[in-house]
mmJSON file of the N, C-alpha and C atoms, coordinates in Angstrom:
{"data_MODEL":{"atom_site":{
"group_PDB":["ATOM","ATOM","ATOM","ATOM","ATOM","ATOM","ATOM","ATOM","ATOM","ATOM","ATOM","ATOM","ATOM","ATOM","ATOM","ATOM","ATOM","ATOM","ATOM","ATOM","ATOM","ATOM","ATOM","ATOM","ATOM","ATOM","ATOM","ATOM","ATOM","ATOM","ATOM","ATOM","ATOM","ATOM","ATOM","ATOM","ATOM","ATOM","ATOM","ATOM","ATOM","ATOM","ATOM","ATOM","ATOM","ATOM","ATOM","ATOM","ATOM","ATOM","ATOM","ATOM","ATOM","ATOM","ATOM","ATOM","ATOM","ATOM","ATOM","ATOM","ATOM","ATOM","ATOM","ATOM","ATOM","ATOM","ATOM","ATOM","ATOM","ATOM","ATOM","ATOM","ATOM","ATOM","ATOM","ATOM","ATOM","ATOM","ATOM","ATOM","ATOM","ATOM","ATOM","ATOM","ATOM","ATOM","ATOM","ATOM","ATOM","ATOM","ATOM","ATOM","ATOM","ATOM","ATOM","ATOM","ATOM","ATOM","ATOM","ATOM","ATOM","ATOM","ATOM","ATOM","ATOM","ATOM","ATOM","ATOM","ATOM","ATOM","ATOM","ATOM","ATOM","ATOM","ATOM","ATOM","ATOM","ATOM","ATOM","ATOM","ATOM","ATOM","ATOM","ATOM","ATOM","ATOM","ATOM","ATOM","ATOM","ATOM","ATOM","ATOM","ATOM","ATOM","ATOM","ATOM","ATOM","ATOM","ATOM","ATOM","ATOM","ATOM","ATOM","ATOM","ATOM","ATOM","ATOM","ATOM","ATOM","ATOM","ATOM","ATOM","ATOM","ATOM","ATOM","ATOM","ATOM","ATOM","ATOM","ATOM","ATOM","ATOM","ATOM","ATOM","ATOM","ATOM","ATOM","ATOM","ATOM","ATOM","ATOM","ATOM","ATOM","ATOM","ATOM","ATOM","ATOM","ATOM","ATOM","ATOM","ATOM","ATOM","ATOM","ATOM","ATOM","ATOM","ATOM","ATOM","ATOM","ATOM","ATOM","ATOM","ATOM","ATOM","ATOM","ATOM","ATOM","ATOM","ATOM","ATOM","ATOM","ATOM","ATOM","ATOM","ATOM","ATOM","ATOM","ATOM","ATOM","ATOM","ATOM","ATOM","ATOM","ATOM","ATOM","ATOM","ATOM","ATOM","ATOM","ATOM","ATOM","ATOM","ATOM","ATOM","ATOM","ATOM","ATOM","ATOM","ATOM","ATOM","ATOM","ATOM","ATOM","ATOM","ATOM","ATOM","ATOM"],
"id":[1,2,3,4,5,6,7,8,9,10,11,12,13,14,15,16,17,18,19,20,21,22,23,24,25,26,27,28,29,30,31,32,33,34,35,36,37,38,39,40,41,42,43,44,45,46,47,48,49,50,51,52,53,54,55,56,57,58,59,60,61,62,63,64,65,66,67,68,69,70,71,72,73,74,75,76,77,78,79,80,81,82,83,84,85,86,87,88,89,90,91,92,93,94,95,96,97,98,99,100,101,102,103,104,105,106,107,108,109,110,111,112,113,114,115,116,117,118,119,120,121,122,123,124,125,126,127,128,129,130,131,132,133,134,135,136,137,138,139,140,141,142,143,144,145,146,147,148,149,150,151,152,153,154,155,156,157,158,159,160,161,162,163,164,165,166,167,168,169,170,171,172,173,174,175,176,177,178,179,180,181,182,183,184,185,186,187,188,189,190,191,192,193,194,195,196,197,198,199,200,201,202,203,204,205,206,207,208,209,210,211,212,213,214,215,216,217,218,219,220,221,222,223,224,225,226,227,228,229,230,231,232,233,234,235,236,237],
"type_symbol":["N","C","C","N","C","C","N","C","C","N","C","C","N","C","C","N","C","C","N","C","C","N","C","C","N","C","C","N","C","C","N","C","C","N","C","C","N","C","C","N","C","C","N","C","C","N","C","C","N","C","C","N","C","C","N","C","C","N","C","C","N","C","C","N","C","C","N","C","C","N","C","C","N","C","C","N","C","C","N","C","C","N","C","C","N","C","C","N","C","C","N","C","C","N","C","C","N","C","C","N","C","C","N","C","C","N","C","C","N","C","C","N","C","C","N","C","C","N","C","C","N","C","C","N","C","C","N","C","C","N","C","C","N","C","C","N","C","C","N","C","C","N","C","C","N","C","C","N","C","C","N","C","C","N","C","C","N","C","C","N","C","C","N","C","C","N","C","C","N","C","C","N","C","C","N","C","C","N","C","C","N","C","C","N","C","C","N","C","C","N","C","C","N","C","C","N","C","C","N","C","C","N","C","C","N","C","C","N","C","C","N","C","C","N","C","C","N","C","C","N","C","C","N","C","C","N","C","C","N","C","C","N","C","C","N","C","C"],
"label_atom_id":["N","CA","C","N","CA","C","N","CA","C","N","CA","C","N","CA","C","N","CA","C","N","CA","C","N","CA","C","N","CA","C","N","CA","C","N","CA","C","N","CA","C","N","CA","C","N","CA","C","N","CA","C","N","CA","C","N","CA","C","N","CA","C","N","CA","C","N","CA","C","N","CA","C","N","CA","C","N","CA","C","N","CA","C","N","CA","C","N","CA","C","N","CA","C","N","CA","C","N","CA","C","N","CA","C","N","CA","C","N","CA","C","N","CA","C","N","CA","C","N","CA","C","N","CA","C","N","CA","C","N","CA","C","N","CA","C","N","CA","C","N","CA","C","N","CA","C","N","CA","C","N","CA","C","N","CA","C","N","CA","C","N","CA","C","N","CA","C","N","CA","C","N","CA","C","N","CA","C","N","CA","C","N","CA","C","N","CA","C","N","CA","C","N","CA","C","N","CA","C","N","CA","C","N","CA","C","N","CA","C","N","CA","C","N","CA","C","N","CA","C","N","CA","C","N","CA","C","N","CA","C","N","CA","C","N","CA","C","N","CA","C","N","CA","C","N","CA","C","N","CA","C","N","CA","C","N","CA","C","N","CA","C","N","CA","C","N","CA","C","N","CA","C","N","CA","C"],
"label_alt_id":[null,null,null,null,null,null,null,null,null,null,null,null,null,null,null,null,null,null,null,null,null,null,null,null,null,null,null,null,null,null,null,null,null,null,null,null,null,null,null,null,null,null,null,null,null,null,null,null,null,null,null,null,null,null,null,null,null,null,null,null,null,null,null,null,null,null,null,null,null,null,null,null,null,null,null,null,null,null,null,null,null,null,null,null,null,null,null,null,null,null,null,null,null,null,null,null,null,null,null,null,null,null,null,null,null,null,null,null,null,null,null,null,null,null,null,null,null,null,null,null,null,null,null,null,null,null,null,null,null,null,null,null,null,null,null,null,null,null,null,null,null,null,null,null,null,null,null,null,null,null,null,null,null,null,null,null,null,null,null,null,null,null,null,null,null,null,null,null,null,null,null,null,null,null,null,null,null,null,null,null,null,null,null,null,null,null,null,null,null,null,null,null,null,null,null,null,null,null,null,null,null,null,null,null,null,null,null,null,null,null,null,null,null,null,null,null,null,null,null,null,null,null,null,null,null,null,null,null,null,null,null,null,null,null,null,null,null],
"label_comp_id":["MET","MET","MET","THR","THR","THR","SER","SER","SER","CYS","CYS","CYS","LEU","LEU","LEU","LEU","LEU","LEU","TYR","TYR","TYR","ARG","ARG","ARG","PRO","PRO","PRO","THR","THR","THR","PRO","PRO","PRO","GLN","GLN","GLN","SER","SER","SER","PHE","PHE","PHE","ARG","ARG","ARG","PRO","PRO","PRO","ARG","ARG","ARG","TYR","TYR","TYR","TYR","TYR","TYR","ARG","ARG","ARG","VAL","VAL","VAL","GLU","GLU","GLU","ILE","ILE","ILE","ALA","ALA","ALA","MET","MET","MET","ASN","ASN","ASN","LEU","LEU","LEU","LEU","LEU","LEU","GLU","GLU","GLU","GLU","GLU","GLU","VAL","VAL","VAL","SER","SER","SER","VAL","VAL","VAL","MET","MET","MET","ARG","ARG","ARG","GLU","GLU","GLU","TRP","TRP","TRP","GLY","GLY","GLY","ILE","ILE","ILE","SER","SER","SER","GLY","GLY","GLY","GLY","GLY","GLY","LYS","LYS","LYS","GLY","GLY","GLY","GLN","GLN","GLN","SER","SER","SER","ARG","ARG","ARG","ILE","ILE","ILE","ASP","ASP","ASP","LEU","LEU","LEU","PHE","PHE","PHE","GLY","GLY","GLY","ASN","ASN","ASN","LEU","LEU","LEU","ARG","ARG","ARG","GLN","GLN","GLN","ALA","ALA","ALA","SER","SER","SER","GLU","GLU","GLU","GLN","GLN","GLN","ALA","ALA","ALA","ASP","ASP","ASP","ARG","ARG","ARG","LEU","LEU","LEU","ARG","ARG","ARG","ASN","ASN","ASN","ALA","ALA","ALA","ALA","ALA","ALA","LEU","LEU","LEU","LYS","LYS","LYS","ARG","ARG","ARG","GLY","GLY","GLY","TYR","TYR","TYR","HIS","HIS","HIS","ARG","ARG","ARG","SER","SER","SER","ASP","ASP","ASP","ALA","ALA","ALA","ALA","ALA","ALA"],
"label_asym_id":["A","A","A","A","A","A","A","A","A","A","A","A","A","A","A","A","A","A","A","A","A","A","A","A","A","A","A","A","A","A","A","A","A","A","A","A","A","A","A","A","A","A","A","A","A","A","A","A","A","A","A","A","A","A","A","A","A","A","A","A","A","A","A","A","A","A","A","A","A","A","A","A","A","A","A","A","A","A","A","A","A","A","A","A","A","A","A","A","A","A","A","A","A","A","A","A","A","A","A","A","A","A","A","A","A","A","A","A","A","A","A","A","A","A","A","A","A","A","A","A","A","A","A","A","A","A","A","A","A","A","A","A","A","A","A","A","A","A","A","A","A","A","A","A","A","A","A","A","A","A","A","A","A","A","A","A","A","A","A","A","A","A","A","A","A","A","A","A","A","A","A","A","A","A","A","A","A","A","A","A","A","A","A","A","A","A","A","A","A","A","A","A","A","A","A","A","A","A","A","A","A","A","A","A","A","A","A","A","A","A","A","A","A","A","A","A","A","A","A","A","A","A","A","A","A","A","A","A","A","A","A","A","A","A","A","A","A"],
"label_entity_id":["1","1","1","1","1","1","1","1","1","1","1","1","1","1","1","1","1","1","1","1","1","1","1","1","1","1","1","1","1","1","1","1","1","1","1","1","1","1","1","1","1","1","1","1","1","1","1","1","1","1","1","1","1","1","1","1","1","1","1","1","1","1","1","1","1","1","1","1","1","1","1","1","1","1","1","1","1","1","1","1","1","1","1","1","1","1","1","1","1","1","1","1","1","1","1","1","1","1","1","1","1","1","1","1","1","1","1","1","1","1","1","1","1","1","1","1","1","1","1","1","1","1","1","1","1","1","1","1","1","1","1","1","1","1","1","1","1","1","1","1","1","1","1","1","1","1","1","1","1","1","1","1","1","1","1","1","1","1","1","1","1","1","1","1","1","1","1","1","1","1","1","1","1","1","1","1","1","1","1","1","1","1","1","1","1","1","1","1","1","1","1","1","1","1","1","1","1","1","1","1","1","1","1","1","1","1","1","1","1","1","1","1","1","1","1","1","1","1","1","1","1","1","1","1","1","1","1","1","1","1","1","1","1","1","1","1","1"],
"label_seq_id":[1,1,1,2,2,2,3,3,3,4,4,4,5,5,5,6,6,6,7,7,7,8,8,8,9,9,9,10,10,10,11,11,11,12,12,12,13,13,13,14,14,14,15,15,15,16,16,16,17,17,17,18,18,18,19,19,19,20,20,20,21,21,21,22,22,22,23,23,23,24,24,24,25,25,25,26,26,26,27,27,27,28,28,28,29,29,29,30,30,30,31,31,31,32,32,32,33,33,33,34,34,34,35,35,35,36,36,36,37,37,37,38,38,38,39,39,39,40,40,40,41,41,41,42,42,42,43,43,43,44,44,44,45,45,45,46,46,46,47,47,47,48,48,48,49,49,49,50,50,50,51,51,51,52,52,52,53,53,53,54,54,54,55,55,55,56,56,56,57,57,57,58,58,58,59,59,59,60,60,60,61,61,61,62,62,62,63,63,63,64,64,64,65,65,65,66,66,66,67,67,67,68,68,68,69,69,69,70,70,70,71,71,71,72,72,72,73,73,73,74,74,74,75,75,75,76,76,76,77,77,77,78,78,78,79,79,79],
"pdbx_PDB_ins_code":[null,null,null,null,null,null,null,null,null,null,null,null,null,null,null,null,null,null,null,null,null,null,null,null,null,null,null,null,null,null,null,null,null,null,null,null,null,null,null,null,null,null,null,null,null,null,null,null,null,null,null,null,null,null,null,null,null,null,null,null,null,null,null,null,null,null,null,null,null,null,null,null,null,null,null,null,null,null,null,null,null,null,null,null,null,null,null,null,null,null,null,null,null,null,null,null,null,null,null,null,null,null,null,null,null,null,null,null,null,null,null,null,null,null,null,null,null,null,null,null,null,null,null,null,null,null,null,null,null,null,null,null,null,null,null,null,null,null,null,null,null,null,null,null,null,null,null,null,null,null,null,null,null,null,null,null,null,null,null,null,null,null,null,null,null,null,null,null,null,null,null,null,null,null,null,null,null,null,null,null,null,null,null,null,null,null,null,null,null,null,null,null,null,null,null,null,null,null,null,null,null,null,null,null,null,null,null,null,null,null,null,null,null,null,null,null,null,null,null,null,null,null,null,null,null,null,null,null,null,null,null,null,null,null,null,null,null],
"Cartn_x":[78.238,79.424,80.162,79.818,80.215,81.195,82.967,83.682,84.131,84.571,85.87,86.209,87.994,89.178,89.847,89.809,90.183,91.38,92.588,93.949,93.857,94.346,94.938,96.382,97.307,98.496,98.625,99.794,100.082,101.309,101.966,103.642,104.219,105.834,106.691,106.501,106.654,106.76,105.042,104.222,102.839,102.63,101.759,101.738,100.116,99.865,98.582,97.678,96.423,95.221,94.272,93.703,92.77,90.954,90.008,88.439,88.211,86.9,86.714,85.157,84.592,82.941,82.219,81.601,81.479,79.815,79.089,77.948,77.752,76.971,76.698,74.96,74.913,73.425,73.74,73.024,72.823,72.193,72.542,71.078,69.825,69.585,67.927,67.229,68.09,67.414,67.981,68.663,69.15,70.13,70.475,71.755,72.344,73.767,74.274,75.594,75.499,76.719,77.988,78.821,79.958,80.928,81.605,83.012,83.595,84.485,85.873,87.135,87.707,88.954,89.628,90.797,92.02,93.156,94.033,95.753,96.402,96.593,97.129,97.866,98.073,98.304,98.715,97.329,96.773,95.498,95.003,93.82,92.519,91.421,90.646,89.826,88.513,87.117,86.338,84.989,83.98,82.81,81.657,80.258,79.363,78.448,77.081,75.879,75.334,74.142,73.257,71.931,71.54,70.444,69.851,68.716,67.902,66.633,65.557,65.554,66.778,66.584,67.938,68.346,69.619,69.754,68.892,69.046,69.174,68.604,68.993,70.649,71.179,72.149,73.014,72.699,73.87,74.248,73.101,72.624,73.583,73.605,74.204,76.172,76.018,77.287,77.991,77.481,77.827,77.961,77.706,77.212,78.851,78.759,80.103,81.639,81.245,82.599,82.736,81.812,82.046,82.465,81.883,82.532,83.751,84.613,85.616,86.454,86.01,87.223,87.341,86.146,86.444,87.356,87.195,87.739,90.037,90.13,91.365,91.932,90.669,91.4,91.15,91.823,91.885,92.018,91.488,90.847,92.377,91.862,93.601,93.466,94.225,94.701,94.343,94.454,94.66,93.4,91.961,90.623,90.154],
"Cartn_y":[133.403,134.108,133.36,134.025,133.427,134.832,134.02,135.088,134.589,135.671,135.141,136.478,135.761,136.7,136.168,137.544,137.392,138.468,138.077,138.821,139.024,140.268,140.188,140.739,139.897,140.043,141.63,142.089,143.416,143.042,144.078,144.388,144.228,143.446,143.582,145.283,146.383,147.768,148.045,147.395,147.57,146.779,147.177,145.701,145.143,144.58,143.502,144.087,143.847,144.437,143.532,143.589,142.61,143.136,141.74,142.575,141.377,141.465,140.603,140.879,139.639,139.66,138.445,139.407,138.4,138.801,137.569,137.526,137.278,138.601,138.134,138.702,138.094,138.842,140.282,140.791,141.753,141.894,143.063,142.765,142.984,143.353,143.82,142.982,141.304,140.14,140.176,141.245,141.232,140.868,140.879,139.55,140.9,140.844,142.264,141.304,141.849,141.622,142.685,142.226,143.374,143.294,144.466,143.815,145.262,144.858,145.611,145.155,146.018,146.171,147.615,147.201,148.228,147.377,148.215,147.97,147.046,146.218,145.245,146.252,145.99,147.033,148.291,148.669,150.279,150.338,151.442,151.806,151.163,150.426,150.001,150.82,150.53,151.279,149.692,150.053,149.383,149.721,148.432,148.643,147.746,148.632,147.352,147.249,146.512,146.264,145.433,145.91,144.866,144.164,142.85,142.233,142.053,141.269,141.212,138.842,138.395,136.714,136.795,135.582,134.817,134.542,134.035,133.898,134.987,135.984,137.742,138.133,137.764,138.014,137.129,135.952,135.008,135.247,135.658,135.641,136.557,137.522,139.278,138.843,138.201,137.874,136.686,136.142,135.041,136.254,137.187,137.8,138.602,139.423,139.771,139.601,138.189,137.17,137.092,136.341,136.142,137.726,138.734,139.935,140.111,140.304,140.038,139.294,138.052,136.811,136.819,137.671,138.034,139.121,140.39,141.389,140.692,139.86,138.9,138.756,139.235,138.769,137.066,136.604,134.671,134.694,133.512,133.382,132.915,133.235,133.178,132.08,131.479,130.096,130.363,131.829,131.912,132.043,132.433,132.53,131.118],
"Cartn_z":[165.167,164.64,163.557,162.39,161.193,160.843,160.504,159.995,158.602,158.081,156.282,155.941,156.301,156.21,154.708,153.6,152.58,152.437,151.716,151.698,149.899,150.003,148.289,148.159,147.62,147.271,146.728,146.743,146.401,145.873,145.158,144.439,145.871,145.951,146.894,147.894,147.534,147.496,148.525,148.584,148.849,149.842,151.127,151.707,151.506,151.635,151.563,151.812,151.031,151.507,152.368,152.904,153.525,153.674,153.609,153.177,154.457,155.103,156.477,156.706,156.618,156.471,157.831,158.496,159.663,160.065,160.535,160.6,161.944,162.752,164.438,164.734,165.797,166.656,167.113,166.975,168.266,169.556,170.32,171.175,170.906,169.799,169.327,168.79,168.638,168.09,166.653,166.1,164.704,163.78,162.919,162.471,161.694,162.536,161.464,160.796,159.52,158.744,158.938,159.249,159.447,158.299,158.056,156.953,156.829,157.229,157.416,155.905,155.479,154.522,154.622,153.953,154.306,154.039,154.212,154.066,155.639,155.559,156.498,157.19,158.708,159.392,159.82,158.658,158.642,159.516,159.091,159.578,158.758,158.974,157.798,157.869,157.025,157.073,157.608,157.61,158.317,158.134,157.59,157.611,158.275,158.627,159.543,158.597,157.961,157.591,158.401,158.83,160.248,158.728,159.25,158.742,159.752,159.588,160.381,160.547,159.301,160.206,159.194,159.72,159.317,157.45,157.501,155.957,154.726,155.395,154.608,154.675,155.833,156.188,155.032,155.788,155.057,153.449,153.094,151.578,150.974,151.771,151.652,151.622,153.01,153.585,152.618,151.836,150.135,149.031,148.925,148.048,147.785,148.975,149.807,149.524,149.689,149.433,148.426,147.85,146.244,145.544,145.757,144.737,145.681,146.639,146.932,146.068,145.885,145.618,144.298,143.418,141.732,141.842,143.004,142.509,142.943,143.036,143.464,144.375,145.715,147.283,147.344,148.481,148.403,149.873,150.225,151.302,151.924,153.808,154.301,155.409,155.671,156.298,157.875,157.983,159.063,160.262,159.323,159.64,160.178],
"occupancy":[1.0,1.0,1.0,1.0,1.0,1.0,1.0,1.0,1.0,1.0,1.0,1.0,1.0,1.0,1.0,1.0,1.0,1.0,1.0,1.0,1.0,1.0,1.0,1.0,1.0,1.0,1.0,1.0,1.0,1.0,1.0,1.0,1.0,1.0,1.0,1.0,1.0,1.0,1.0,1.0,1.0,1.0,1.0,1.0,1.0,1.0,1.0,1.0,1.0,1.0,1.0,1.0,1.0,1.0,1.0,1.0,1.0,1.0,1.0,1.0,1.0,1.0,1.0,1.0,1.0,1.0,1.0,1.0,1.0,1.0,1.0,1.0,1.0,1.0,1.0,1.0,1.0,1.0,1.0,1.0,1.0,1.0,1.0,1.0,1.0,1.0,1.0,1.0,1.0,1.0,1.0,1.0,1.0,1.0,1.0,1.0,1.0,1.0,1.0,1.0,1.0,1.0,1.0,1.0,1.0,1.0,1.0,1.0,1.0,1.0,1.0,1.0,1.0,1.0,1.0,1.0,1.0,1.0,1.0,1.0,1.0,1.0,1.0,1.0,1.0,1.0,1.0,1.0,1.0,1.0,1.0,1.0,1.0,1.0,1.0,1.0,1.0,1.0,1.0,1.0,1.0,1.0,1.0,1.0,1.0,1.0,1.0,1.0,1.0,1.0,1.0,1.0,1.0,1.0,1.0,1.0,1.0,1.0,1.0,1.0,1.0,1.0,1.0,1.0,1.0,1.0,1.0,1.0,1.0,1.0,1.0,1.0,1.0,1.0,1.0,1.0,1.0,1.0,1.0,1.0,1.0,1.0,1.0,1.0,1.0,1.0,1.0,1.0,1.0,1.0,1.0,1.0,1.0,1.0,1.0,1.0,1.0,1.0,1.0,1.0,1.0,1.0,1.0,1.0,1.0,1.0,1.0,1.0,1.0,1.0,1.0,1.0,1.0,1.0,1.0,1.0,1.0,1.0,1.0,1.0,1.0,1.0,1.0,1.0,1.0,1.0,1.0,1.0,1.0,1.0,1.0,1.0,1.0,1.0,1.0,1.0,1.0],
"B_iso_or_equiv":[0.0,0.0,0.0,0.0,0.0,0.0,0.0,0.0,0.0,0.0,0.0,0.0,0.0,0.0,0.0,0.0,0.0,0.0,0.0,0.0,0.0,0.0,0.0,0.0,0.0,0.0,0.0,0.0,0.0,0.0,0.0,0.0,0.0,0.0,0.0,0.0,0.0,0.0,0.0,0.0,0.0,0.0,0.0,0.0,0.0,0.0,0.0,0.0,0.0,0.0,0.0,0.0,0.0,0.0,0.0,0.0,0.0,0.0,0.0,0.0,0.0,0.0,0.0,0.0,0.0,0.0,0.0,0.0,0.0,0.0,0.0,0.0,0.0,0.0,0.0,0.0,0.0,0.0,0.0,0.0,0.0,0.0,0.0,0.0,0.0,0.0,0.0,0.0,0.0,0.0,0.0,0.0,0.0,0.0,0.0,0.0,0.0,0.0,0.0,0.0,0.0,0.0,0.0,0.0,0.0,0.0,0.0,0.0,0.0,0.0,0.0,0.0,0.0,0.0,0.0,0.0,0.0,0.0,0.0,0.0,0.0,0.0,0.0,0.0,0.0,0.0,0.0,0.0,0.0,0.0,0.0,0.0,0.0,0.0,0.0,0.0,0.0,0.0,0.0,0.0,0.0,0.0,0.0,0.0,0.0,0.0,0.0,0.0,0.0,0.0,0.0,0.0,0.0,0.0,0.0,0.0,0.0,0.0,0.0,0.0,0.0,0.0,0.0,0.0,0.0,0.0,0.0,0.0,0.0,0.0,0.0,0.0,0.0,0.0,0.0,0.0,0.0,0.0,0.0,0.0,0.0,0.0,0.0,0.0,0.0,0.0,0.0,0.0,0.0,0.0,0.0,0.0,0.0,0.0,0.0,0.0,0.0,0.0,0.0,0.0,0.0,0.0,0.0,0.0,0.0,0.0,0.0,0.0,0.0,0.0,0.0,0.0,0.0,0.0,0.0,0.0,0.0,0.0,0.0,0.0,0.0,0.0,0.0,0.0,0.0,0.0,0.0,0.0,0.0,0.0,0.0,0.0,0.0,0.0,0.0,0.0,0.0],
"pdbx_formal_charge":[null,null,null,null,null,null,null,null,null,null,null,null,null,null,null,null,null,null,null,null,null,null,null,null,null,null,null,null,null,null,null,null,null,null,null,null,null,null,null,null,null,null,null,null,null,null,null,null,null,null,null,null,null,null,null,null,null,null,null,null,null,null,null,null,null,null,null,null,null,null,null,null,null,null,null,null,null,null,null,null,null,null,null,null,null,null,null,null,null,null,null,null,null,null,null,null,null,null,null,null,null,null,null,null,null,null,null,null,null,null,null,null,null,null,null,null,null,null,null,null,null,null,null,null,null,null,null,null,null,null,null,null,null,null,null,null,null,null,null,null,null,null,null,null,null,null,null,null,null,null,null,null,null,null,null,null,null,null,null,null,null,null,null,null,null,null,null,null,null,null,null,null,null,null,null,null,null,null,null,null,null,null,null,null,null,null,null,null,null,null,null,null,null,null,null,null,null,null,null,null,null,null,null,null,null,null,null,null,null,null,null,null,null,null,null,null,null,null,null,null,null,null,null,null,null,null,null,null,null,null,null,null,null,null,null,null,null],
"auth_seq_id":[1,1,1,2,2,2,3,3,3,4,4,4,5,5,5,6,6,6,7,7,7,8,8,8,9,9,9,10,10,10,11,11,11,12,12,12,13,13,13,14,14,14,15,15,15,16,16,16,17,17,17,18,18,18,19,19,19,20,20,20,21,21,21,22,22,22,23,23,23,24,24,24,25,25,25,26,26,26,27,27,27,28,28,28,29,29,29,30,30,30,31,31,31,32,32,32,33,33,33,34,34,34,35,35,35,36,36,36,37,37,37,38,38,38,39,39,39,40,40,40,41,41,41,42,42,42,43,43,43,44,44,44,45,45,45,46,46,46,47,47,47,48,48,48,49,49,49,50,50,50,51,51,51,52,52,52,53,53,53,54,54,54,55,55,55,56,56,56,57,57,57,58,58,58,59,59,59,60,60,60,61,61,61,62,62,62,63,63,63,64,64,64,65,65,65,66,66,66,67,67,67,68,68,68,69,69,69,70,70,70,71,71,71,72,72,72,73,73,73,74,74,74,75,75,75,76,76,76,77,77,77,78,78,78,79,79,79],
"auth_comp_id":["MET","MET","MET","THR","THR","THR","SER","SER","SER","CYS","CYS","CYS","LEU","LEU","LEU","LEU","LEU","LEU","TYR","TYR","TYR","ARG","ARG","ARG","PRO","PRO","PRO","THR","THR","THR","PRO","PRO","PRO","GLN","GLN","GLN","SER","SER","SER","PHE","PHE","PHE","ARG","ARG","ARG","PRO","PRO","PRO","ARG","ARG","ARG","TYR","TYR","TYR","TYR","TYR","TYR","ARG","ARG","ARG","VAL","VAL","VAL","GLU","GLU","GLU","ILE","ILE","ILE","ALA","ALA","ALA","MET","MET","MET","ASN","ASN","ASN","LEU","LEU","LEU","LEU","LEU","LEU","GLU","GLU","GLU","GLU","GLU","GLU","VAL","VAL","VAL","SER","SER","SER","VAL","VAL","VAL","MET","MET","MET","ARG","ARG","ARG","GLU","GLU","GLU","TRP","TRP","TRP","GLY","GLY","GLY","ILE","ILE","ILE","SER","SER","SER","GLY","GLY","GLY","GLY","GLY","GLY","LYS","LYS","LYS","GLY","GLY","GLY","GLN","GLN","GLN","SER","SER","SER","ARG","ARG","ARG","ILE","ILE","ILE","ASP","ASP","ASP","LEU","LEU","LEU","PHE","PHE","PHE","GLY","GLY","GLY","ASN","ASN","ASN","LEU","LEU","LEU","ARG","ARG","ARG","GLN","GLN","GLN","ALA","ALA","ALA","SER","SER","SER","GLU","GLU","GLU","GLN","GLN","GLN","ALA","ALA","ALA","ASP","ASP","ASP","ARG","ARG","ARG","LEU","LEU","LEU","ARG","ARG","ARG","ASN","ASN","ASN","ALA","ALA","ALA","ALA","ALA","ALA","LEU","LEU","LEU","LYS","LYS","LYS","ARG","ARG","ARG","GLY","GLY","GLY","TYR","TYR","TYR","HIS","HIS","HIS","ARG","ARG","ARG","SER","SER","SER","ASP","ASP","ASP","ALA","ALA","ALA","ALA","ALA","ALA"],
"auth_asym_id":["A","A","A","A","A","A","A","A","A","A","A","A","A","A","A","A","A","A","A","A","A","A","A","A","A","A","A","A","A","A","A","A","A","A","A","A","A","A","A","A","A","A","A","A","A","A","A","A","A","A","A","A","A","A","A","A","A","A","A","A","A","A","A","A","A","A","A","A","A","A","A","A","A","A","A","A","A","A","A","A","A","A","A","A","A","A","A","A","A","A","A","A","A","A","A","A","A","A","A","A","A","A","A","A","A","A","A","A","A","A","A","A","A","A","A","A","A","A","A","A","A","A","A","A","A","A","A","A","A","A","A","A","A","A","A","A","A","A","A","A","A","A","A","A","A","A","A","A","A","A","A","A","A","A","A","A","A","A","A","A","A","A","A","A","A","A","A","A","A","A","A","A","A","A","A","A","A","A","A","A","A","A","A","A","A","A","A","A","A","A","A","A","A","A","A","A","A","A","A","A","A","A","A","A","A","A","A","A","A","A","A","A","A","A","A","A","A","A","A","A","A","A","A","A","A","A","A","A","A","A","A","A","A","A","A","A","A"],
"auth_atom_id":["N","CA","C","N","CA","C","N","CA","C","N","CA","C","N","CA","C","N","CA","C","N","CA","C","N","CA","C","N","CA","C","N","CA","C","N","CA","C","N","CA","C","N","CA","C","N","CA","C","N","CA","C","N","CA","C","N","CA","C","N","CA","C","N","CA","C","N","CA","C","N","CA","C","N","CA","C","N","CA","C","N","CA","C","N","CA","C","N","CA","C","N","CA","C","N","CA","C","N","CA","C","N","CA","C","N","CA","C","N","CA","C","N","CA","C","N","CA","C","N","CA","C","N","CA","C","N","CA","C","N","CA","C","N","CA","C","N","CA","C","N","CA","C","N","CA","C","N","CA","C","N","CA","C","N","CA","C","N","CA","C","N","CA","C","N","CA","C","N","CA","C","N","CA","C","N","CA","C","N","CA","C","N","CA","C","N","CA","C","N","CA","C","N","CA","C","N","CA","C","N","CA","C","N","CA","C","N","CA","C","N","CA","C","N","CA","C","N","CA","C","N","CA","C","N","CA","C","N","CA","C","N","CA","C","N","CA","C","N","CA","C","N","CA","C","N","CA","C","N","CA","C","N","CA","C","N","CA","C","N","CA","C","N","CA","C","N","CA","C","N","CA","C","N","CA","C"],
"pdbx_PDB_model_num":[1,1,1,1,1,1,1,1,1,1,1,1,1,1,1,1,1,1,1,1,1,1,1,1,1,1,1,1,1,1,1,1,1,1,1,1,1,1,1,1,1,1,1,1,1,1,1,1,1,1,1,1,1,1,1,1,1,1,1,1,1,1,1,1,1,1,1,1,1,1,1,1,1,1,1,1,1,1,1,1,1,1,1,1,1,1,1,1,1,1,1,1,1,1,1,1,1,1,1,1,1,1,1,1,1,1,1,1,1,1,1,1,1,1,1,1,1,1,1,1,1,1,1,1,1,1,1,1,1,1,1,1,1,1,1,1,1,1,1,1,1,1,1,1,1,1,1,1,1,1,1,1,1,1,1,1,1,1,1,1,1,1,1,1,1,1,1,1,1,1,1,1,1,1,1,1,1,1,1,1,1,1,1,1,1,1,1,1,1,1,1,1,1,1,1,1,1,1,1,1,1,1,1,1,1,1,1,1,1,1,1,1,1,1,1,1,1,1,1,1,1,1,1,1,1,1,1,1,1,1,1,1,1,1,1,1,1]
}}}
């Protein structure tokens, strides 16, 4: 299982946002890319995409991470 946690700072009056991408194997021997996003401390949203092999899942996770970085998210030291 590989995980990447990103945060996006916001003005002081708002809580920071987070975006997490995780790659994991499921019980059916498929590779899943799970992503979660939302406001820190609040109820976020999630989505799981299934792939037939690790290469496809890894490429998709990289695309999602890079897109989040372009939107202003930064790597977290806690991950």
